[in-house]
Backbone as ProteinMPNN parsed JSONL, in Angstrom:
{"seq_chain_A": "MHRAAKSGLAREAQEKVHSKYSPQLAGEVLQWVQQNTGESFNTDGKMENFCDVLEDGYILGILITKLGYTKISASLLSKRQTAPFKKMELVGKFIDGVRALGVDAHNSFQTVDLTDRTNPNQVVICLDALGRKMGTFGVKEAQQNKRQFSKEQLDAGKNVISLQYGSNQGATQAGQNFGCQRHIYEPEKKQ", "coords_chain_A": {"N_chain_A": [[8.82, -13.837, -0.575], [12.113, -14.053, 0.183], [14.148, -11.327, 0.065], [17.896, -9.921, 0.511], [18.173, -7.681, 2.643], [17.316, -4.678, 3.332], [19.312, -1.255, 2.314], [21.03, 1.973, 2.551], [20.265, 4.559, 0.9], [17.971, 2.921, -0.214], [16.559, 2.164, 1.899], [15.275, 3.857, 3.116], [13.347, 4.486, 1.981], [11.635, 2.636, 1.823], [11.444, 2.814, 4.383], [10.151, 4.807, 4.509], [7.74, 4.279, 2.907], [6.663, 2.675, 3.953], [6.405, 3.199, 6.588], [3.304, 5.022, 6.137], [1.543, 2.999, 6.422], [-1.501, 2.544, 7.828], [-1.891, -0.123, 10.592], [-5.201, 0.213, 12.06], [-6.966, 1.336, 10.301], [-6.206, -1.171, 8.494], [-6.788, -3.701, 9.285], [-9.95, -3.459, 9.583], [-10.148, -3.492, 6.808], [-9.651, -5.896, 6.489], [-11.742, -7.263, 7.561], [-13.374, -6.513, 6.27], [-13.07, -8.145, 4.462], [-13.801, -10.464, 4.682], [-16.095, -11.129, 5.737], [-17.431, -10.722, 3.305], [-16.263, -12.469, 2.161], [-16.463, -15.434, 3.464], [-14.76, -16.601, 4.612], [-12.449, -17.787, 6.981], [-10.549, -16.049, 9.386], [-6.892, -14.71, 10.438], [-7.743, -11.095, 11.414], [-6.143, -9.144, 12.595], [-4.703, -6.164, 12.124], [-1.995, -5.693, 11.947], [0.687, -5.662, 10.009], [2.312, -7.423, 9.039], [0.223, -9.432, 9.508], [-0.884, -9.032, 7.664], [-0.499, -9.13, 5.125], [-0.074, -11.891, 5.685], [-2.177, -13.11, 5.273], [-3.351, -12.281, 2.333], [-0.953, -12.023, 0.691], [-1.086, -14.811, -1.171], [-2.69, -14.758, -2.502], [-5.999, -15.848, -3.008], [-7.543, -15.554, -1.025], [-8.12, -12.671, -2.184], [-8.886, -13.333, -4.914], [-11.156, -15.337, -4.281], [-12.616, -13.358, -2.863], [-12.935, -11.451, -5.17], [-14.554, -12.613, -7.216], [-16.333, -13.874, -5.609], [-17.674, -10.765, -5.572], [-18.48, -11.121, -8.139], [-17.021, -11.123, -10.424], [-15.574, -13.149, -12.963], [-13.321, -14.076, -14.748], [-11.325, -16.043, -13.281], [-9.943, -18.919, -13.346], [-11.296, -22.04, -12.008], [-9.082, -24.089, -11.172], [-7.885, -22.577, -10.253], [-8.541, -21.278, -7.715], [-9.021, -23.628, -6.638], [-7.623, -24.615, -4.708], [-4.943, -23.429, -1.703], [-2.364, -22.127, -3.5], [0.49, -22.901, -4.138], [3.545, -22.377, -5.493], [4.959, -19.505, -6.261], [5.249, -18.29, -8.755], [2.005, -19.711, -9.287], [0.844, -17.919, -7.487], [1.04, -15.236, -8.336], [0.224, -15.329, -10.105], [-2.323, -16.049, -9.819], [-2.851, -13.186, -7.998], [-2.297, -11.224, -9.278], [-4.824, -11.69, -11.418], [-6.802, -11.13, -9.497], [-6.03, -7.906, -9.596], [-6.671, -7.498, -12.154], [-9.46, -7.819, -12.014], [-10.65, -6.336, -9.966], [-9.735, -3.786, -11.582], [-11.79, -4.23, -13.604], [-14.49, -4.08, -12.386], [-14.518, -0.682, -12.05], [-12.864, 0.297, -10.181], [-11.087, 2.845, -9.604], [-7.263, 3.102, -11.382], [-4.764, 4.145, -10.411], [-5.563, 3.383, -7.537], [-4.851, 1.221, -7.46], [-2.975, -1.061, -6.948], [0.85, -3.112, -7.542], [1.328, -6.351, -8.647], [4.005, -6.581, -6.947], [3.973, -5.252, -5.401], [2.412, -7.038, -3.117], [2.923, -10.113, -2.418], [5.473, -9.779, -1.899], [6.001, -7.617, -0.738], [6.677, -5.383, -0.362], [4.729, -3.281, -0.805], [2.79, -2.974, 1.023], [0.306, -0.566, 2.299], [-0.944, 0.12, 0.176], [-1.747, -1.987, -1.408], [-4.541, -1.689, 0.935], [-5.186, 0.216, -0.02], [-5.992, -0.193, -2.175], [-8.133, -2.211, -1.782], [-9.535, -0.863, -0.055], [-10.596, 1.31, -1.693], [-11.93, -0.674, -3.519], [-14.454, -2.196, -1.554], [-15.455, 1.445, -1.182], [-16.522, 1.898, -3.992], [-17.997, -0.609, -4.357], [-19.96, 0.07, -2.573], [-20.414, -1.115, 0.086], [-18.211, -0.58, 2.06], [-16.916, 1.679, 3.986], [-16.748, 5.32, 3.74], [-18.954, 6.713, 1.115], [-18.879, 6.845, -2.376], [-19.03, 9.678, -4.605], [-22.359, 10.939, -6.471], [-22.87, 10.896, -9.851], [-23.777, 14.696, -10.545], [-25.013, 15.318, -13.475], [-25.967, 18.546, -14.517], [-28.507, 20.712, -16.018], [-28.668, 23.667, -18.453], [-30.94, 25.48, -19.529], [-31.093, 27.966, -22.523], [-31.333, 30.221, -21.871], [-30.39, 31.178, -19.498], [-28.23, 30.209, -19.774], [-27.362, 32.104, -21.342], [-28.141, 34.419, -19.428], [-25.818, 34.379, -18.115], [-23.721, 35.102, -18.687], [-23.677, 38.282, -18.734], [-23.01, 39.053, -15.826], [-20.288, 40.124, -14.275], [-17.023, 39.137, -13.24], [-16.281, 38.049, -9.738], [-13.641, 37.071, -9.563], [-12.871, 39.014, -12.069], [-11.484, 40.771, -10.914], [-11.953, 43.358, -8.255], [-12.653, 47.126, -8.233], [-13.92, 47.811, -5.847], [-13.551, 49.227, -1.933], [-10.373, 48.599, -0.267], [-7.481, 50.254, -1.001], [-3.605, 50.423, -3.272], [-2.897, 52.523, -2.357], [-1.271, 55.602, -0.996], [0.862, 53.878, 0.442], [4.115, 53.232, 0.857], [7.053, 52.172, 0.846], [9.695, 51.766, 2.243], [12.381, 54.576, 1.725], [12.366, 57.616, 0.539], [12.687, 58.188, -3.299], [14.559, 60.939, -3.986], [14.23, 63.647, -5.548], [16.968, 66.315, -6.742], [18.052, 69.171, -8.12], [21.544, 69.699, -9.125], [22.914, 73.06, -7.804], [23.602, 76.008, -10.669], [26.86, 76.728, -11.295], [27.723, 80.552, -11.343]], "CA_chain_A": [[9.456, -14.342, -0.504], [13.245, -13.711, 0.632], [15.246, -11.26, -0.97], [18.592, -8.969, 1.013], [17.655, -6.569, 3.654], [17.372, -2.707, 2.318], [20.309, -0.337, 3.244], [20.975, 3.284, 2.762], [18.473, 5.398, 0.698], [16.574, 2.256, -1.094], [15.947, 1.415, 3.031], [15.435, 5.754, 3.91], [12.613, 4.705, 0.612], [11.525, 2.055, 1.725], [10.662, 2.784, 5.934], [8.917, 6.616, 4.926], [6.645, 3.602, 2.257], [5.678, 1.469, 4.933], [5.352, 4.132, 7.706], [2.287, 5.033, 5.353], [0.48, 1.919, 6.777], [-2.508, 1.51, 9.611], [-3.084, -1.559, 10.967], [-6.047, 0.198, 12.135], [-7.703, 0.711, 7.972], [-6.436, -2.812, 7.317], [-8.27, -4.659, 9.714], [-11.508, -3.223, 8.864], [-10.705, -4.052, 5.177], [-9.402, -8.136, 6.671], [-13.232, -7.345, 8.202], [-14.787, -5.89, 4.845], [-12.862, -8.853, 3.409], [-13.815, -11.583, 5.767], [-17.49, -11.355, 5.836], [-17.437, -10.617, 1.549], [-15.613, -13.924, 1.209], [-17.048, -16.102, 4.086], [-13.936, -17.154, 5.256], [-12.332, -17.914, 8.582], [-8.79, -15.746, 9.157], [-6.959, -13.697, 11.248], [-8.62, -10.243, 10.613], [-5.421, -7.897, 12.813], [-4.856, -5.31, 11.219], [-0.621, -6.029, 12.036], [1.801, -5.533, 8.464], [2.948, -9.204, 9.03], [-0.456, -10.638, 8.983], [-2.221, -8.265, 6.944], [0.51, -9.557, 4.198], [0.417, -13.708, 5.418], [-3.619, -14.349, 4.742], [-3.381, -12.264, 1.859], [0.203, -12.675, 0.001], [-0.692, -16.067, -2.157], [-3.694, -14.051, -3.42], [-6.424, -17.304, -2.703], [-8.637, -15.287, 0.081], [-8.35, -11.961, -3.131], [-9.351, -14.39, -6.019], [-12.72, -15.732, -3.304], [-13.192, -11.955, -3.184], [-13.463, -10.749, -6.121], [-15.102, -13.461, -7.928], [-17.752, -13.169, -5.296], [-18.415, -9.746, -6.335], [-18.938, -10.486, -9.346], [-15.272, -11.118, -11.776], [-15.961, -14.282, -13.921], [-12.331, -14.463, -15.313], [-10.602, -16.627, -12.523], [-10.45, -20.676, -13.136], [-11.809, -22.485, -10.556], [-8.774, -24.68, -10.899], [-6.435, -21.84, -9.093], [-8.762, -21.512, -6.605], [-10.056, -24.636, -6.227], [-6.813, -25.045, -3.032], [-4.168, -22.577, -2.351], [-1.358, -22.341, -4.008], [2.072, -22.473, -3.138], [3.605, -21.955, -6.185], [5.37, -18.422, -6.322], [4.027, -18.078, -9.427], [0.93, -18.946, -9.047], [0.202, -17.067, -6.371], [1.227, -13.979, -8.608], [-1.223, -14.974, -10.984], [-3.666, -15.609, -9.1], [-3.255, -12.685, -7.577], [-2.122, -10.461, -10.822], [-5.943, -11.448, -12.23], [-7.822, -9.92, -8.548], [-5.784, -6.386, -9.806], [-7.506, -7.23, -13.303], [-11.308, -8.004, -11.376], [-10.544, -4.501, -10.161], [-10.047, -2.788, -12.656], [-13.465, -4.873, -14.388], [-14.952, -3.566, -11.362], [-14.528, -0.285, -11.931], [-11.557, 0.337, -9.841], [-9.3, 3.199, -10.67], [-5.611, 2.592, -11.848], [-4.05, 4.73, -8.784], [-5.932, 2.684, -6.831], [-4.816, -0.042, -7.772], [-2.012, -1.886, -6.696], [0.943, -4.18, -8.607], [1.984, -7.595, -7.517], [4.765, -7.257, -5.911], [3.505, -5.555, -3.713], [1.569, -7.743, -1.472], [4.186, -10.996, -2.706], [7.352, -9.156, -2.214], [5.708, -6.552, 0.538], [7.537, -3.81, -0.657], [3.853, -1.649, 0.189], [1.703, -3.4, 1.688], [-0.065, 0.292, 2.082], [-1.161, 0.06, -1.412], [-2.64, -2.861, -1.126], [-4.362, -1.569, 1.873], [-6.108, 1.371, -0.892], [-7.385, -0.693, -3.069], [-9.407, -2.972, -1.001], [-10.533, 0.091, 0.263], [-11.344, 1.713, -3.365], [-13.022, -2.348, -3.767], [-15.189, -1.285, -0.696], [-16.182, 2.392, -1.674], [-16.929, 1.283, -5.388], [-19.464, -2.129, -4.856], [-20.858, 0.01, -1.718], [-20.596, -2.513, 1.34], [-17.577, -0.196, 2.973], [-16.308, 3.188, 3.805], [-17.864, 6.406, 2.852], [-20.103, 6.099, 0.221], [-18.79, 7.807, -3.191], [-20.089, 10.245, -5.261], [-23.022, 10.515, -8.175], [-22.553, 12.249, -10.408], [-24.844, 15.501, -10.636], [-25.051, 16.473, -13.981], [-26.909, 19.146, -14.652], [-29.276, 21.052, -16.856], [-28.844, 24.802, -18.035], [-31.639, 27.051, -20.471], [-30.07, 29.288, -23.042], [-31.637, 32.481, -21.184], [-30.19, 31.11, -18.15], [-26.576, 30.58, -20.375], [-27.118, 33.922, -21.755], [-27.732, 35.196, -18.655], [-24.4, 33.888, -17.541], [-22.575, 36.541, -19.456], [-24.08, 39.672, -18.485], [-22.312, 38.599, -14.711], [-19.384, 40.595, -14.147], [-17.223, 37.755, -12.272], [-14.937, 38.95, -9.228], [-11.654, 36.978, -10.504], [-11.857, 39.775, -12.64], [-11.09, 41.478, -10.107], [-13.089, 45.034, -7.71], [-12.625, 48.405, -8.19], [-14.107, 48.917, -4.709], [-12.267, 48.319, -0.409], [-9.416, 48.711, -0.134], [-6.591, 50.092, -1.679], [-2.518, 50.609, -1.75], [-2.766, 54.71, -2.322], [-0.737, 56.427, -0.047], [1.651, 52.85, 0.73], [5.477, 53.67, 0.892], [8.47, 50.955, 0.977], [11.508, 51.835, 2.08], [12.969, 55.383, 1.092], [11.755, 57.505, -0.423], [13.555, 58.847, -4.016], [14.846, 62.196, -3.944], [15.149, 63.611, -7.025], [17.041, 67.356, -7.211], [18.551, 69.497, -9.419], [22.425, 70.734, -8.574], [21.985, 74.536, -8.151], [24.125, 76.313, -11.183], [27.156, 77.708, -10.819], [27.8, 81.57, -12.226]], "C_chain_A": [[10.867, -13.701, 0.5], [14.04, -13.3, 0.097], [16.215, -10.323, 0.252], [17.638, -7.215, 1.824], [18.302, -5.246, 3.357], [18.562, -2.112, 2.915], [20.614, 1.563, 2.283], [19.655, 3.88, 1.839], [17.662, 4.451, 0.885], [16.402, 2.086, 0.843], [15.127, 2.655, 3.223], [13.339, 5.173, 2.786], [11.4, 3.986, 1.282], [10.659, 1.873, 3.661], [9.427, 3.978, 5.777], [7.575, 5.416, 3.547], [5.781, 3.725, 3.498], [5.884, 2.652, 6.252], [4.057, 4.945, 7.523], [1.077, 4.635, 6.249], [-0.101, 2.546, 7.92], [-2.784, 0.674, 9.163], [-4.429, -0.565, 11.091], [-6.604, 0.217, 10.816], [-7.022, -0.417, 7.527], [-6.191, -3.265, 8.225], [-8.945, -4.156, 9.922], [-11.365, -3.598, 8.152], [-10.27, -5.394, 5.716], [-10.958, -8.178, 7.373], [-13.72, -7.514, 7.53], [-14.881, -7.499, 4.283], [-13.051, -10.48, 3.705], [-15.293, -11.864, 5.692], [-18.023, -10.864, 4.694], [-16.841, -12.049, 1.252], [-16.136, -15.128, 1.636], [-15.922, -17.457, 4.459], [-13.013, -17.004, 6.868], [-10.76, -17.061, 9.005], [-8.306, -14.175, 9.865], [-7.708, -11.917, 10.689], [-7.31, -8.972, 11.646], [-4.862, -7.536, 11.481], [-3.212, -4.776, 10.646], [0.214, -5.99, 10.571], [1.578, -7.364, 8.669], [1.885, -9.966, 8.945], [-1.248, -10.256, 7.777], [-1.235, -9.691, 5.299], [0.77, -11.387, 4.092], [-0.948, -13.971, 5.142], [-4.056, -13.274, 3.65], [-2.508, -12.54, 0.315], [-0.285, -14.34, -1.57], [-1.832, -15.731, -2.989], [-5.323, -15.051, -3.565], [-7.286, -16.102, -2.001], [-8.147, -13.491, -1.048], [-8.772, -12.488, -4.247], [-11.081, -14.86, -5.478], [-13.29, -14.61, -3.522], [-13.548, -11.208, -4.07], [-13.945, -11.785, -7.004], [-16.415, -13.682, -7.707], [-18.553, -11.516, -5.864], [-18.643, -10.157, -7.186], [-17.597, -10.675, -11.266], [-15.18, -12.261, -11.62], [-14.612, -15.02, -14.255], [-11.402, -15.337, -14.778], [-11.275, -18.516, -12.212], [-11.071, -21.289, -11.897], [-10.681, -23.39, -10.035], [-7.651, -23.869, -9.382], [-7.441, -21.137, -8.239], [-9.697, -22.667, -5.308], [-8.367, -25.422, -4.285], [-5.741, -23.619, -2.599], [-2.537, -22.318, -2.869], [0.484, -22.05, -3.695], [3.714, -22.409, -4.011], [3.969, -20.669, -6.849], [4.561, -17.825, -7.891], [2.661, -18.498, -9.858], [0.081, -18.222, -8.514], [-0.057, -15.564, -6.798], [0.804, -13.684, -9.867], [-2.163, -14.618, -10.877], [-3.886, -13.588, -8.575], [-3.624, -10.669, -8.681], [-4.083, -10.601, -11.447], [-7.747, -10.91, -10.638], [-7.616, -8.153, -9.018], [-6.769, -6.202, -11.3], [-8.786, -7.452, -13.392], [-11.494, -6.863, -11.093], [-10.736, -3.827, -10.692], [-11.519, -2.795, -12.887], [-14.27, -4.153, -13.598], [-14.851, -2.11, -11.356], [-13.503, 0.24, -10.691], [-10.637, 1.812, -10.318], [-7.878, 3.048, -10.988], [-4.405, 3.299, -10.655], [-4.927, 4.475, -8.006], [-5.394, 1.337, -6.45], [-2.915, -1.037, -7.313], [-0.896, -2.729, -7.914], [0.77, -5.215, -8.235], [2.348, -8.022, -6.366], [4.847, -6.445, -4.564], [2.84, -5.582, -2.856], [3.139, -8.483, -1.892], [5.479, -10.44, -2.013], [7.406, -8.123, -0.159], [6.425, -5.394, 0.48], [6.295, -2.886, -1.035], [2.937, -1.94, 0.116], [-0.02, -2.69, 1.63], [-1.144, 0.375, 1.139], [-2.049, -0.855, -1.473], [-4.62, -2.834, -0.425], [-5.465, -0.435, 1.028], [-6.884, 0.169, -1.726], [-8.247, -1.935, -2.669], [-10.08, -2.099, -0.14], [-11.367, 0.512, -0.731], [-12.169, 0.8, -3.176], [-13.966, -1.768, -3.134], [-16.08, -0.622, -0.769], [-16.624, 2.02, -2.986], [-18.217, 0.26, -4.994], [-20.048, -1.552, -3.061], [-20.995, -0.974, -0.574], [-19.03, -1.846, 2.197], [-17.426, 0.744, 2.538], [-17.271, 4.011, 3.138], [-17.875, 5.947, 1.405], [-19.195, 7.31, -1.242], [-19.786, 8.859, -3.969], [-20.714, 9.66, -6.163], [-22.966, 10.908, -8.718], [-23.888, 12.818, -10.621], [-25.52, 15.785, -11.972], [-26.852, 17.622, -14.664], [-27.552, 20.504, -16.191], [-29.544, 22.934, -16.797], [-29.971, 24.872, -19.701], [-31.013, 27.848, -21.58], [-30.391, 30.525, -22.254], [-30.962, 32.292, -20.244], [-28.758, 31.324, -18.252], [-25.895, 32.32, -20.664], [-27.118, 35.417, -20.446], [-26.977, 36.196, -17.411], [-23.738, 34.92, -17.573], [-23.115, 38.186, -19.457], [-22.982, 39.928, -16.694], [-20.63, 38.544, -15.115], [-17.859, 39.589, -12.549], [-16.573, 38.51, -11.276], [-13.04, 38.184, -9.18], [-10.991, 37.563, -11.343], [-11.074, 41.077, -11.702], [-11.918, 43.75, -9.264], [-12.794, 46.394, -7.749], [-13.311, 49.06, -6.766], [-13.289, 48.76, -3.196], [-11.467, 48.849, -1.128], [-8.275, 49.125, -1.524], [-5.371, 50.827, -1.613], [-2.425, 51.992, -2.391], [-1.866, 54.68, -0.889], [1.11, 54.912, 0.956], [3.26, 53.141, 0.278], [6.757, 52.972, 1.682], [9.761, 51.036, 1.684], [11.957, 53.513, 1.641], [12.152, 55.993, 0.684], [12.606, 58.42, -2.007], [13.373, 60.508, -4.111], [14.98, 63.123, -5.173], [15.65, 65.317, -6.673], [17.889, 68.214, -8.261], [20.556, 70.552, -8.964], [22.6, 71.662, -9.006], [23.941, 75.102, -9.508], [25.534, 77.22, -10.809], [27.244, 78.857, -11.539], [28.76, 81.9, -12.371]], "O_chain_A": [[10.632, -12.955, 1.451], [14.853, -14.026, -0.475], [15.464, -9.862, 1.112], [16.918, -6.264, 1.522], [19.478, -4.917, 3.2], [18.843, -2.465, 4.06], [19.999, 1.832, 1.251], [18.452, 3.702, 2.03], [16.755, 4.53, 1.714], [15.385, 1.397, 0.76], [13.995, 2.341, 3.592], [12.292, 5.692, 3.174], [10.304, 4.544, 1.343], [9.735, 1.148, 4.03], [8.377, 4.147, 6.397], [6.483, 5.959, 3.382], [4.823, 4.388, 3.895], [4.833, 2.622, 6.891], [3.616, 5.544, 8.503], [0.125, 5.289, 6.674], [0.557, 3.017, 8.847], [-3.41, 0.342, 8.156], [-4.915, -0.476, 9.963], [-6.725, -0.843, 10.202], [-7.116, -0.757, 6.347], [-4.97, -3.415, 8.275], [-8.863, -4.114, 11.15], [-12.22, -4.464, 7.965], [-10.829, -6.233, 5.01], [-11.314, -9.301, 7.731], [-14.573, -8.402, 7.521], [-15.879, -8.088, 3.867], [-12.562, -11.431, 3.095], [-15.597, -13.05, 5.565], [-19.182, -10.475, 4.832], [-16.988, -12.627, 0.176], [-16.381, -15.992, 0.795], [-16.097, -18.672, 4.548], [-13.118, -16.056, 7.647], [-9.775, -17.776, 8.819], [-8.87, -13.082, 9.894], [-8.117, -11.777, 9.536], [-7.579, -7.796, 11.401], [-4.644, -8.089, 10.403], [-2.942, -4.039, 9.697], [-0.092, -7.103, 10.142], [0.684, -8.155, 8.367], [2.036, -11.087, 8.461], [-2.021, -10.935, 7.102], [-1.586, -10.781, 4.85], [1.333, -12.052, 3.223], [-1.135, -15.113, 4.723], [-5.266, -13.083, 3.772], [-2.955, -12.993, -0.739], [0.308, -14.569, -2.624], [-2.006, -16.296, -4.069], [-5.832, -14.726, -4.638], [-7.907, -15.587, -2.931], [-7.568, -12.858, -0.166], [-9.298, -11.518, -4.793], [-12.052, -14.717, -6.221], [-14.306, -14.542, -4.213], [-14.397, -10.331, -3.909], [-13.286, -11.556, -8.019], [-17.353, -13.748, -8.501], [-19.654, -11.314, -6.377], [-19.533, -9.405, -7.583], [-17.566, -10.423, -12.47], [-14.82, -12.747, -10.548], [-14.534, -16.244, -14.15], [-10.496, -15.619, -15.562], [-12.157, -19.082, -11.566], [-11.201, -20.667, -10.843], [-10.752, -23.713, -8.849], [-7.095, -24.224, -8.343], [-6.975, -20.026, -7.988], [-10.336, -22.689, -4.256], [-8.385, -26.252, -3.376], [-5.878, -22.684, -3.387], [-1.656, -22.496, -2.029], [1.241, -21.217, -3.195], [4.793, -22.395, -3.417], [3.457, -20.488, -7.954], [3.557, -17.121, -7.992], [2.084, -17.813, -10.702], [-1.063, -17.91, -8.844], [-0.818, -14.777, -6.236], [0.828, -12.662, -10.552], [-2.839, -13.672, -11.282], [-4.893, -12.92, -8.811], [-4.413, -9.726, -8.742], [-4.581, -9.562, -11.88], [-8.931, -10.593, -10.754], [-8.499, -7.301, -8.922], [-7.415, -5.193, -11.582], [-9.39, -7.377, -14.462], [-12.325, -6.183, -11.696], [-11.72, -3.091, -10.613], [-12.322, -1.91, -12.595], [-14.95, -3.38, -14.273], [-15.217, -1.864, -10.206], [-14.245, 1.153, -10.328], [-9.743, 1.837, -11.165], [-7.537, 2.493, -9.944], [-3.362, 2.771, -10.269], [-5.346, 5.522, -7.512], [-5.502, 0.642, -5.44], [-1.982, -1.385, -8.036], [-1.374, -3.03, -9.007], [-0.051, -5.292, -7.321], [1.989, -8.784, -5.468], [5.325, -6.614, -3.442], [2.55, -4.744, -2.002], [4.215, -7.891, -1.809], [6.416, -11.179, -1.71], [8.129, -8.025, 0.832], [6.648, -4.588, 1.384], [6.565, -1.795, -1.537], [2.087, -1.47, -0.641], [-1.061, -3.26, 1.303], [-2.259, 0.742, 1.509], [-3.226, -0.52, -1.6], [-5.582, -3.464, -0.863], [-6.58, -0.295, 1.531], [-8.067, -0.165, -1.79], [-9.003, -2.485, -3.47], [-11.084, -2.45, 0.479], [-12.569, 0.251, -0.79], [-13.245, 1.132, -2.677], [-14.543, -0.85, -3.718], [-17.239, -1.013, -0.633], [-17.764, 1.643, -2.714], [-19.348, 0.5, -5.417], [-20.484, -2.412, -2.294], [-22.032, -1.638, -0.58], [-18.615, -2.637, 3.044], [-17.566, 1.089, 1.365], [-18.187, 3.743, 2.361], [-17.165, 5.174, 0.762], [-18.977, 8.49, -0.964], [-21.016, 8.845, -3.933], [-20.426, 8.6, -6.72], [-22.969, 12.066, -8.301], [-24.905, 12.152, -10.817], [-26.561, 16.438, -11.895], [-28.025, 17.448, -14.993], [-26.848, 20.931, -17.106], [-30.136, 23.555, -15.914], [-29.649, 24.329, -20.757], [-30.13, 28.556, -21.096], [-29.745, 31.563, -22.109], [-30.66, 33.382, -19.758], [-28.059, 32.043, -17.537], [-24.958, 33.092, -20.464], [-26.615, 36.539, -20.392], [-27.046, 37.185, -16.682], [-23.244, 35.558, -16.643], [-22.794, 39.046, -20.277], [-22.324, 40.958, -16.544], [-19.944, 37.732, -15.737], [-17.958, 39.57, -11.322], [-16.196, 39.628, -11.627], [-11.905, 38.583, -8.919], [-9.814, 37.457, -11.689], [-10.307, 41.995, -11.992], [-12.167, 44.829, -9.801], [-12.683, 46.691, -6.56], [-13.338, 50.259, -6.488], [-12.264, 48.087, -3.301], [-11.58, 49.404, -2.221], [-8.209, 48.573, -2.622], [-5.227, 51.659, -0.717], [-1.398, 52.185, -3.04], [-1.888, 53.844, 0.015], [1.998, 55.212, 1.754], [3.408, 53.261, -0.938], [7.236, 53.218, 2.788], [10.716, 50.274, 1.54], [11.498, 53.466, 0.5], [11.101, 55.445, 0.349], [13.185, 59.445, -1.648], [12.327, 61.139, -4.266], [16.092, 63.196, -5.695], [14.661, 65.908, -6.239], [18.334, 67.64, -9.255], [20.658, 71.731, -8.626], [22.596, 71.807, -10.228], [25.069, 74.681, -9.252], [25.427, 78.255, -10.151], [26.867, 78.615, -12.685], [28.984, 82.826, -13.151]]}, "name": "protein", "num_of_chains": 1, "seq": "MHRAAKSGLAREAQEKVHSKYSPQLAGEVLQWVQQNTGESFNTDGKMENFCDVLEDGYILGILITKLGYTKISASLLSKRQTAPFKKMELVGKFIDGVRALGVDAHNSFQTVDLTDRTNPNQVVICLDALGRKMGTFGVKEAQQNKRQFSKEQLDAGKNVISLQYGSNQGATQAGQNFGCQRHIYEPEKKQ"}
């Protein structure tokens, strides 16, 4: 989309958002997307290329369907979309699919972050989180490790005084004096 250039505080805010963008991570994410879609495209991590590759939603739609999300119609994925509302619809379906596959909402992005290029870094974060969730990209997510304690173990813990309650051992403030001492005297009585 073509919009007027931002100025003033809006420009400063936009520059701050864009300063967080990592071309290296974006390139790695694009390579992961390429491996999972089988599509051929430029995997350069520069912001302009990243947005050019993904903004129509076609690659994202193919990715999310190959990862198991089935609620995108075949007509949307039959060809690259040219109408802006169709592009936004496809990107929106991708976002729905990401959430359905278990990516947290704070890792997701809004459609305009990609289509209007307002926050491509959030798109990188979303794809990185999707790769982690699928276990095929990035750092492996931690698994839940639920523990069970017996009643005896829980009761034994009640007899331990936690150090959060403080301690009367070690250093104290005895003898510390900050500033001048207060001198108290009685005036002499006149006789």
